[in-house]
C-alpha positions, 0 to 999 in steps of 0.5 A: 952574834948581833950586838944589842943596842942600848935604848936611848932614854927619851927626854919627855920634857927638858928643863925649862927656864923659870919664865917658860915654866910659869907660862906653861903652869898658868896655861894648865891651871885654873884661875885660883892656881895661877902663879907669878915669878915672885911665887916661883922664886919663893918656891925655889928658895923653900924647896931647894932640894928639888932642884939639881940645877937651874932648870924647871921641868914641868914633869918633875916640879909642877905637882910639888909646886901645886901642892906647895901653893895649896898647902901653904900661905904662899899666896896670901896677899897675892890672890886676885 
């Protein structure tokens, strides 16, 4: 009998540092959804339950971040 190999889980987008997340988010976003480091810091404080460590996964955090940007007063006074 041939032993079966376990399928290795592929990491699509490993956790990024905050600065890299910001760079990637801004590259993918229209002008009205561009963010700053300050906004990311506020998002991290307000949505702490989304973070298990200090990594910023584009796959897991970008949509919650965009929803947070569009549904709150998070960018009030920061819009360009």
